[in-house]
C-alpha positions in Angstrom: 86.8 162.3 166.2 86.1 159.8 163.4 83.2 157.5 164.1 82.0 154.2 162.6 79.4 155.1 160.0 77.8 153.8 156.8 79.0 154.0 153.2 77.0 153.3 150.1 78.6 151.8 147.1 78.4 148.9 144.5 74.6 148.8 145.2 75.1 148.0 149.0 75.5 149.7 152.3 78.7 149.0 154.2 79.9 149.4 157.7 82.8 151.9 157.4 85.4 152.2 160.1 87.8 155.2 160.5 91.3 154.6 158.9 94.3 154.7 161.2 96.0 157.0 158.7 93.6 158.7 156.2 95.0 158.6 152.6 94.0 161.7 150.7 90.2 162.2 150.7 89.4 158.7 152.2 89.0 158.6 155.8 87.1 155.4 156.2 87.3 151.8 154.9 84.8 149.1 154.6 84.8 146.8 157.6 81.9 144.2 157.0 80.3 142.7 153.9 77.7 144.8 152.2 74.0 145.0 153.3 71.1 145.5 150.9 69.2 147.4 153.7 70.6 150.5 155.3 68.8 149.7 158.6 70.5 146.3 158.9 73.8 148.1 158.0 73.2 150.7 160.8 72.6 147.9 163.3 75.7 146.1 162.2 77.7 149.3 162.5 76.6 149.7 166.1 77.5 146.1 166.9 80.8 146.4 165.1 81.7 149.6 167.0 80.7 148.1 170.4 82.8 144.9 169.8 85.8 146.9 168.6 85.4 149.7 171.2 85.1 152.4 168.6 82.9 155.6 168.6 79.8 155.2 166.4 77.2 157.6 165.0 73.7 157.5 166.5 71.5 154.9 164.7 68.9 157.4 163.8 71.6 159.8 162.4 73.0 157.0 160.2 69.5 156.1 159.0 68.6 159.7 158.2 71.9 160.2 156.4 71.2 157.0 154.4 67.9 158.5 153.3 69.5 161.6 152.3 72.0 159.7 150.3 69.2 157.6 148.5 67.3 160.9 147.7 70.5 162.3 146.2 71.2 159.3 144.1 67.6 159.1 142.9 67.8 162.7 141.8 71.1 162.2 140.2 69.7 159.3 138.1 66.7 161.4 137.1 68.9 164.2 136.0 71.1 161.6 134.0 68.0 160.4 132.2 66.9 163.8 131.4 70.2 164.5 129.7 70.2 161.3 127.7 
């Protein structure tokens, strides 16, 4: 079952809701304006899911996944800087 979760892009964290019909590789779509802080985005995702009666990932799971994403992006940037 698809759950409401977080998505990072364009320098912001977004609430991502499951698409009714996934198109190709994309299973979620942005449902709220972007947040600069992943913790605020996780809280917004929970609130969005409750209001819309959708399943949602656990807050700590979303925050942990966001940390992993940030670590990956930081390592990717460092790798790009070494190449250039």
